[in-house]
C-alpha positions as CSV (number, residue, x, y, z in Angstrom):
1,M,49.4,-7.8,39.9
2,N,49.0,-10.2,42.8
3,K,51.1,-10.0,46.0
4,Q,53.0,-13.2,45.4
5,K,54.2,-12.1,42.0
6,R,55.1,-8.6,43.3
7,Q,57.1,-10.1,46.2
8,F,58.9,-12.5,43.8
9,T,59.9,-9.6,41.6
10,I,61.2,-7.7,44.7
11,R,63.4,-10.7,45.6
12,E,64.6,-11.0,42.1
13,L,65.6,-7.3,41.9
14,L,67.4,-7.5,45.3
15,A,69.3,-10.6,44.2
16,Q,70.3,-9.0,40.9
17,K,71.6,-5.6,42.1
18,R,72.3,-3.5,45.2
19,V,69.4,-1.4,46.2
20,S,70.0,1.1,48.9
21,S,66.7,2.9,49.4
22,Q,63.0,2.2,49.1
23,E,62.8,5.0,46.5
24,D,65.3,3.2,44.3
25,L,63.4,-0.1,44.7
26,V,60.1,1.7,43.8
27,K,61.8,3.0,40.6
28,A,63.2,-0.5,39.8
29,L,59.8,-2.1,40.3
30,K,58.2,0.6,38.1
31,H,60.8,-0.2,35.4
32,A,59.8,-3.8,35.7
33,G,56.2,-2.8,35.2
34,I,55.0,-2.8,38.8
35,E,53.3,0.2,40.2
36,I,53.6,0.2,44.0
37,T,53.3,2.7,46.8
38,Q,56.0,3.2,49.4
39,A,53.6,2.0,52.1
40,T,52.9,-1.2,50.3
41,L,56.6,-1.7,49.6
42,S,57.3,-1.2,53.3
43,R,54.7,-3.8,54.3
44,D,56.1,-6.3,51.6
45,L,59.7,-5.9,52.8
46,N,58.6,-6.4,56.4
47,E,56.5,-9.5,55.6
48,M,59.3,-10.9,53.5
49,G,61.9,-10.5,56.2
50,I,64.0,-8.1,54.1
51,A,65.9,-5.5,56.1
52,R,68.1,-2.5,55.2
53,I,71.6,-3.0,56.6
54,S,74.8,-1.0,56.6
55,T,77.8,-2.5,54.8
56,P,81.3,-1.1,54.1
57,E,80.0,-0.3,50.6
58,G,76.9,1.6,51.9
59,H,73.3,0.6,52.8
60,R,71.5,-2.2,51.0
61,Y,68.4,-4.4,51.4
62,V,69.0,-8.1,52.2
63,S,66.9,-11.1,53.4
64,S,66.7,-11.6,57.1
65,E,70.0,-13.2,58.2
66,A,68.2,-15.4,60.7
67,D,66.2,-17.0,57.9
68,D,69.3,-17.4,55.7
69,L,71.2,-19.1,58.6
70,R,68.4,-21.6,59.2
71,V,68.2,-22.5,55.5
72,H,72.0,-22.5,55.2
73,A,72.2,-25.0,58.1
74,L,69.9,-27.4,56.4
75,V,71.9,-27.4,53.1
76,S,74.8,-29.4,54.5
77,Y,72.4,-32.2,55.5
78,E,70.6,-32.3,52.2
79,I,73.6,-32.6,49.9
80,T,75.0,-36.1,49.4
81,S,77.7,-35.4,46.8
82,I,79.3,-32.9,44.5
83,Q,80.9,-34.2,41.3
84,H,82.1,-32.6,38.1
85,N,83.5,-33.2,34.6
86,E,85.1,-30.7,32.2
87,S,82.0,-28.7,31.7
88,L,79.4,-29.2,34.4
89,I,79.0,-29.6,38.2
90,V,76.4,-32.1,39.5
91,V,75.2,-31.9,43.0
92,K,73.2,-34.8,44.4
93,T,70.7,-34.2,47.3
94,L,68.3,-36.1,49.4
95,A,65.1,-37.1,47.5
96,G,62.9,-34.0,46.8
97,R,65.4,-31.5,48.1
98,A,67.2,-30.4,44.9
99,Q,65.1,-27.4,44.2
100,G,65.5,-26.0,47.7
101,V,69.3,-26.6,47.6
102,A,69.5,-25.0,44.1
103,Q,67.8,-21.9,45.4
104,S,70.2,-21.8,48.3
105,I,73.1,-22.1,45.8
106,D,71.6,-19.4,43.7
107,S,71.5,-17.1,46.7
108,M,75.3,-17.4,47.1
109,N,75.3,-15.0,44.1
110,S,78.6,-16.5,43.0
111,P,80.1,-14.7,40.0
112,H,81.3,-18.1,38.8
113,I,77.8,-19.6,38.3
114,L,75.9,-19.0,35.1
115,G,72.9,-21.0,36.3
116,T,71.4,-24.0,38.1
117,L,68.8,-26.5,37.0
118,A,67.2,-28.7,39.6
119,G,65.3,-32.0,39.4
120,D,64.1,-34.1,42.3
121,N,67.5,-35.0,43.8
122,T,70.0,-33.7,41.2
123,I,71.2,-30.2,40.5
124,F,73.2,-29.2,37.3
125,I,75.4,-26.2,37.8
126,T,76.8,-24.5,34.7
127,P,79.9,-22.4,35.4
128,K,80.4,-19.1,33.6
129,S,83.8,-20.4,32.6
130,L,85.2,-23.9,32.4
131,K,88.4,-22.5,33.9
132,E,86.4,-21.6,37.1
133,I,85.2,-25.1,37.8
134,P,87.9,-25.9,40.5
135,R,87.3,-22.5,42.2
136,L,83.5,-23.1,42.1
137,I,83.9,-26.6,43.6
138,K,85.9,-25.0,46.5
139,E,83.2,-22.3,46.9
140,L,80.4,-25.0,47.0
141,R,82.3,-27.2,49.5
142,A,83.1,-24.2,51.7
143,Y,79.5,-23.1,51.6
144,I,78.4,-26.6,52.6
145,T,80.9,-27.1,55.4
146,T,80.1,-23.7,57.0
147,A,76.4,-24.6,57.0
């Protein structure tokens, strides 16, 4: 397995669940079909800007906050509008920026988002429940205004 795919899998695992130790991450990677040594994992985490932090719920691995803040700050400039109907939310962005903004929205890890689909300047957001659309709109607007 190449390094890029391995690091992508690490990011996916960390986005999907709380991981509190490298040992747990090695086990999760093995379960995903990736054999990795602890030394290689340490190098990958360092290279990817992933750090182990202490939270009220215990330790966990997260992306570097400095990188997240820089990306987050750009999002407010890249979104031009947020609209919705009874079943879908549509976010318009500057040309060519939809995929980056969609990735940032995905990183919110909102329990109200089922998924995003990005084109060149348009993102479709499917809510987990139609009842949650107003709450999700508020979440998205708050995320943008704090960027």
